[in-house]
Each structure stands twice: as structure tokens, then as C-alpha cells.
N, C-alpha and C positions, 0 to 999 in steps of 0.2 A: 515124405515126398509123395505119398498117395493124397494125403491131405491138401497138398500144395496143387496137385493137378485137379482135384475136385473143385478147389477154389478159382483156378484158370476156367475150367469149365463153366462154373457158375457165372462169372464175369463176362464170358464171351456171348453165353446163349440166352441167358435172362432178358438182357436188353433187347436181343433179337428177337425173342418170342413177343415182347411188346410191340415191336416195330412191325411184325407180320400181322398183327392185328388191327393195323392202321392204314387207311387207303392214302392213295398220294393225292394231295391237295395242290393242282397246278397253279401257276401264275395266273393265268386267264380267270380260273374260278376264283382266285383270292382278290382280283381286281373287281370283279363282277360283285362279290359279296361285299367289298368296302364301300362300293358305291352307295349301297342302302345301309350299311352298319357302321362305317366309320364315323367316329365323334365330330372330328373336326368338319368332315362333308356335310353331316348333318345340321351343324350349326350354320355353316355357309348357305345352305339351300334355305334354311329360315330366315337368314338376312336378305336373301333375294326375294322371298314371298313378302316380307315385310316392306320392302323397297317397291316392290310391284303394288302392294295394297296402297301405298301413298299416292299412287298415279291414278287410282280409280276415279271415276267422275263424282263420286259423292265426296271427294276430298279436293276437287278442283277450284271450288269457289265460284263456277259459274251456274250453279242452281240457284234458285230463289229461296229466301228464308221465310217460312210461313210460320205464324203462331196464332193460336186461339186464346182468349180470355173471357171469362164470365164472372159474374159477382152478385150476390144477393145481399141485402141489408135489412135489419128490422128494428124498429125502435117504438119504444110504449113510454111515454112521457106525460106529465102534468104541464099543461102550458096555461100560460095568462099573456093575451094578446091586446095591444091598443093599436086601433087602425089609424090611418091618416084622417078619417072624418071625426075622429074623437070616441067613436066606439070603442068598446072593451070587451072581451069574454075571456072566459077561463075555462078549461077542459080537463078533465082528469083522464087519463088513460088515452091521450090522443096518440094513435097508432100510425106509423109511417112505414111503408113498404116500398122498396127499390130494387129493380132486377137491371141488369145489363150483359151484353155478350157482344164479342166482336171476333174476326178473324182478319188478320192481316198478313200482307205478303210484301216482302221487301226485295228488290234487286239492284245490286250494282251494275250500273250501265256502262261506266267508265271509270277506271282506276289507273290510267296512265299506262297500261299494259303489264301492270305488276303481277296480275293472276296469271297472264300468257307465259311471263318469263319464269314464274315460280313453277309452273306446270311443265315446262321446258326442262327446268333444272331437275325435277324431280323424275323425269323420264330419264334424263343423263344419269342421275343417281342410280336409277334402276340398272341401266347399262353398265355401271360402275360396281355394282353388287355383282352381276352376272360375269364380269371379267375377274373380279375377286374370287368368285365361286370356282371359274375356270383356274386360275391361279393355285386354288386350294386342292383341285383334283390333280392337276399337274405335280404339285410337291408330294401329294399322296401316294401317286403312282411310284414317283421316285422312291418314296420312303418303303413302299411294299416290295420294289424289287430288291432294294438294298437289304431289307430284313429278310426277304425270303432266300436270297443268295447267302446271306450269312448262315442260315439253316442250311442250304444245301451244301455249303463248303464245310461246315461242321460235321454233316453227316459223312462226307468222303474223308474227313481226318479220321472219324470214327473206324470207317471201313479200312483205311489204310493202318491204322494202329491195330485192327484186327488181323490184317495180313502180317504186322510185325511180330504179333504174339505167336502167330502160328509158325513163323520162321524161328523164333526164338525157342519154341517148344522143341521144334525139329533138331534144333542146334543143341540143346540140354539133352535130348535123347540119344544123339550122337556121342556127346561129350561122356554120358553115362556109359555108354557101349564101350567106349575107347578105353575108358577107366577100367573097366570090368575085365577087358582082355590085355590089360597092361599096354595099351598102346598110347594112353591119354594120362593127364595129370589130374589131381585133385583141384587145382588152381584153375583149370579148365571148366570143371565141373562147376566150381563155385560162381566163375565169372559168368558162365551161361545162366545160371540162376539169379544172379544180381540182374543181368540184363532182363531176363523175362519177367521179374518182378517189377522192374521199372517200367516195362512196357505196359503191365497189367494196370499199374497205378495210373500211367497217363490216359489208359483207355478208359478207366473209371471216371477220370477227371473230364475226359473229352465228352463221354455221355451226358455226364452233369451239365456242362457247358451247352451241349445240345439242346437238352432240356429247356435250360434258361431261355435260349434264343427262340425256341419254339413259343414260349409263353409271351416274350417280348414282340414276336410277330403277331400273335393272335390279339394283342392289344392294339396294335397299329391297325389291323383289319377290321377291329371290331368284334371279334368272337369270344367265346367263354374262354379264358386264359388257360385253362386245363385241357382244351380239346387237343386231342392227339393226330397227328397227319404225318405223311413222309412227303419230303420235298423232292421234285423231280429235278435231278442234277443237269437234265438236257438244256442246252442254251442255243437259241437260234438268233443269228446276226442279220442285220439288214445290210442290204449292199453298200460299199463303201463310199463314205460321205466326202464331198470335195469342199475344201476351205472356202472358195469363193461362192459357192452355192449357199453355204449354212449363213455366211456373213451377208449377203443379199435378204435372205429370208429373214434374218434377226432383224432387219431395219424395219420391217413392216409387220412382223407377226410376233416378236417377242412381247410376252406379256407385261414385262416391266415398262417397256416404252408405251405399250398401249394404255397403261394404266396412267403414266405420266401426263399423256396427252389428254386423257379424259378428266385428269384432275384439273389442267388448264382451262378446258371448256367449262367446267363448272365455276371456276373463279371469274371467267368472263360473264356468265349468266349472274353471278352474285353481284358484279358491277351493274348489270344492266336492271336487276331488281331494286337495288338503292337508288338509282337514277329515275327510275320511275315513281319514286315517293315524292319527287318534287312536282309532279304534275297533280292538276285538280282531280278529285274524285266526284262523280255524279251519282247519285243514288235515288231510286224511285220506289214510291210506295203506293199501294192501294189496300183498302179496308172496307169493311161492312160491318156497320155498329148497328146496334139495337137496345134500346132503353126503355124501361117502363116503371112509373111510380105511382102508388097509392098514397093519398096525402090526407091528414086529418081536416076537419071543417076550419081550422085556424089558417090554412094555406088559402092563396089565391086561386090555385087550381087544384079541384078534389082527385083528379087524375091526370097523367102525361104519358105519352107513348111517343118514341121516335125511332126511325130506322133510316138507313141510307148508305150510300157509298161515299168514301172520302179518297181523293187522289192527292199524291204529293210529289214534288220532285224538289230535292236539295242537291246543292253544290257545297264543298268542302276543300279549301285549299290550305295547305300547311306552309305557309308563307316562311316560317322561320320556327326551328325546333331546337334552337340552341347550338346548333352546328352538329349534332349527333349524327346526323345522315350523312354530312360532309365527311366526318371522320371514318363512319363505315365504308364510303366509296373510296377514301384514301386507303384504307386498310385492305380492302379488297384488291387494289390495284396492287399494292405492295406483295401482296399473297400471290397474285399471278405472276409477277416478276420472278418471285422466289421460286416458283413452279416451273417457269420457263428456264431458269438456271439449273434447277433438279432435272428438267429433261436434257439438257446438255451434259449435265454429269453422268447421268444414267445411259446416255448414248455411248459416252466414252467407255463407262463401266461394262457396258455389254460388249462392245467390241473386243475390249481387253478379256473379258471372260471369254468370249468365243475362241479367240485366239489361243489363249491358254488351255481351254478344253480340247482345241483341236489337236494341240501339241501332245497332250496327255493321251486323247484317242490314237493319235500316231504312234506314239511310242507303246500303248497297250498292243497295238497290232504287231509290232515287232516283238514285244515281250512274249506274247501267246505262242508265237511261231518258234521262238528260240526255246521257250520251256517245252514245248511239244518235242523238239529235238533232243532235249535234255532227258526227258522221261524215256525215250527209246534207248539213249546213249545208258542209263542207268539201269534200265531194264536187263539190257544184254550185259551189262558189267557184273550185275548181280547173279545172272543166271551162271556165267563162267566162274565167279566167286563161289558160288555153291558147290560146282564141280570140283574145283581146287580144295575146297575146304573138306569135301568129302573124302578125297585123295590125300588129305594132310600136306598139301603144298603150301598152303598160307596159315596165318595164325588166327586166332580167335579176334583179335584187335581188328586185323584187316576185313574179316567177315563183317564184324559190326558195323565197320565204316562203310562198308557196301550198303549195309541194310539201312543204314540211317540216311545215306545219299539218295537212295531209292524212295523212301519215306518222304523226304524233303523235295524231292523232284515231284512226287505226285502231287504234294500239296501245293507246292509251287505253280504247278500247271492249273490246278483246280481253281487257284485264286486269281491267276492270270486270265482265265476264262471269264470269270464273273466281273472282274475289273474292267474288262474290255467292253462287256456289255452295259455296265454302269457308265462309262465314258461315252459309250454311244448315246446312252439315253439322256446324259446331261447336255450332250451337244445338241440332240434334236429339241430339248427344252428350251434350250438358248435360243434355238432358230425359229421356235412356235411351232415345231412340227411334233410334238410329242402325242398330240391326241389325233393327228391326222391318219 
């Protein structure tokens, strides 16, 4: 028996010693930490930076193209030449040297507004990336809350099991004293030992689950997975949300609807870009060129040098490309129609999700109130049961049942508390109010 009590002491206090060394890591701190370290958010931010890079002036197509070239050639030949007047000459080692350099600037004066629409699309694609980053932030916040509340709930389960062990220990002590003075039975003592042992096993398993949930939470936040912390079990609720208010807000602020509208806008720009390809393109160019050559005596000119400016204007018009661009336009129009249909579906889906979420939210309110009353009732019932048990007026089975009822009531209340907060957050996310 002495070894058994030592084991109970070890189970109860060794995990608690570890907890005392850990600091409380609040939800606010968790979210702030995740904004910098969460893996999905870091990728989303990089995607936004990538989209922003594509909108820069250097990628706009409105800047001129400037190139420079230069060259030199040298030849040493043996030449035999017959001139038009019949004279002939031969030269061994006829050396020819030539040099050239040029700088050229080209600019597209008109391309059917393809550049404009392309840059408009890049700007709208940047907006799409920013919206997707917002969506990822919202999803990450929900994930953090759910994961954090799982840890907080399990912490309360561990604390409630600790109370169970204490009550079961007291019960075993009473059973042993009653048996010693001839007022109890060996069966009562054995039942008390079995229940205490079961509570101890449940406590150990609950501590294991708590540690696992902490590691899962650290992974979501982006912390070192072995980092220890204590979850704050306090929950702050927002003022009650009205159904009509959240429905109206969802129509304009829901991120899924905003993304669907943005995709339609991108499809419209794709159509404009491809239509612009049917128009002519006008390019202007200007260059400065310099050439110099040194020729052998067999040449008509022993030296030649030239330099000057060249200007040009060209127009190109793709009158027929085999129908490829026509197909691209048809495809873009069908894509736009599909995205419009998708918008209709998402609109109904969001409305359905809001109605479902609001009902869940309303029921969660009722459940929390009911579970709060249930805790009060079971606490009073257990207090009276303890008194009656100490007076020998009820059986050990009845005492154990009251103990289990209180344990379940405490856990159910804790779960109801967190479920209501999650229901509230889901409703805010659907209404586009989570980040406000």
C-alpha cells in the first residue's frame, strides 16, 4: 500500500512540477507569433511579393529596349586581282581590318492595348494574391484557436482528473479506516483501490494527450515542437451576433465571394488581352552606327569610315494565325461563364454555411448555459454525497457515480465554452469580420 501511494504521488506531482516551470502562452501571443513564423503564411506572403514583382515598371513592357553591338575583323591573305582595264597584280600578305559599333533603341508605339490590359491583369492578380493571403490568415487564426482550445481543454481534463484522484484517495483512506475498526468490508477497500488505480491511469493518459496536443499546436504556430507552455483557459466572448447582420455582411465581405468576383475580373481581362492581338502593332527604332575599315592595295578604297543615325518605323498586323487566337478568346469566354456560375454556387453555399453556423452558434449559447447549471448541480450533489458517504448512508457505487457525474459535468462545461468561441469565430469568418 505504501508503494501504491508513492506511485500516486509521483503521478500527480511530477507532471505538475514540469508545468510550474512553463509560462502561460496566450492566444494573442500565439497569433502574433504565427504571423511571422507559420509556414503557410510565409508561403502566402512570398506569393504576394512574387505577384507584386510582376507589376513593377521593369515588367510592364512600356520601357524601350536598348542594345549595343560591336565587332572587329582581321584577315591576312594572298591576293591576285585583275582590274577592269586589264591590269593585274598579286599581293602576298594583303591585310584587311574592319571595325564596327552601334547602339540601338526600339520601342513599341502601339500594340492594340495588349500591354495595358496585361498590366491591368497583373495588378488584379496582385489583388488576388493579397486576398488569398488574407484567406490564409483567417484560416490560420481559426486553426490556432482550435488547436489552442484543444490544449486548454485537455489541461482542464488533467486538472479534473487530479481532483478525481484526490477524491478517490480520500475514499480509499476512509475504506481502510472503516475496515480497521470493523465498520467496512474488504470489498469496499478493493473497489476503492481499483477506482483509484483507474483514475491514475486515466490521468497519465490525459497528460500524454496534453503533451501531444501541445506539440501539434506548436507545429501550427511555427514554434519548436518541443517548446513547453501553459494554455490560458480564460475565454472572452464577443457581444451576441444577429443573424441578419451576419448575412448582410457575408454578401460583401466574405472572402470566398470576393475571390470568386476577382476571378471573373481576371477572365474579362484575359478576353481583352486576346482581342487586342487582332489589332496592328507599330514599332519605332533608332540607332547610331559607326564603321571603319583598312583595306589592302588591291581594293578600290584603302580606308573607309562611316557613322550616322538610322531611324525606322514598322507596322505588323497578324491578319490570320490559323485561328489560334480565336480559340483563346472562346476559351476565355467559357472560363468567364464557368466562374460566373461558380459565383452563383458560392453565394448560395456561403448563405447556407452562415445559416448553419448561426444555428450552431445559437445552440452553443444554450449548451453553455445548460452545462453551467449542470456543473453547479453536480457540485452540490457531490458535496452532499461526500457527507452521506462519510456517515455510511450511501454505498461506494453511489459515491463513485456522483464523482463521475461531476467529472463529466466539468469537462462538458469546458468543452461547451470552447465550442461556443469556435462557433463565434466561424460565424465571423463567414461574415468577413474575423480580422476586424
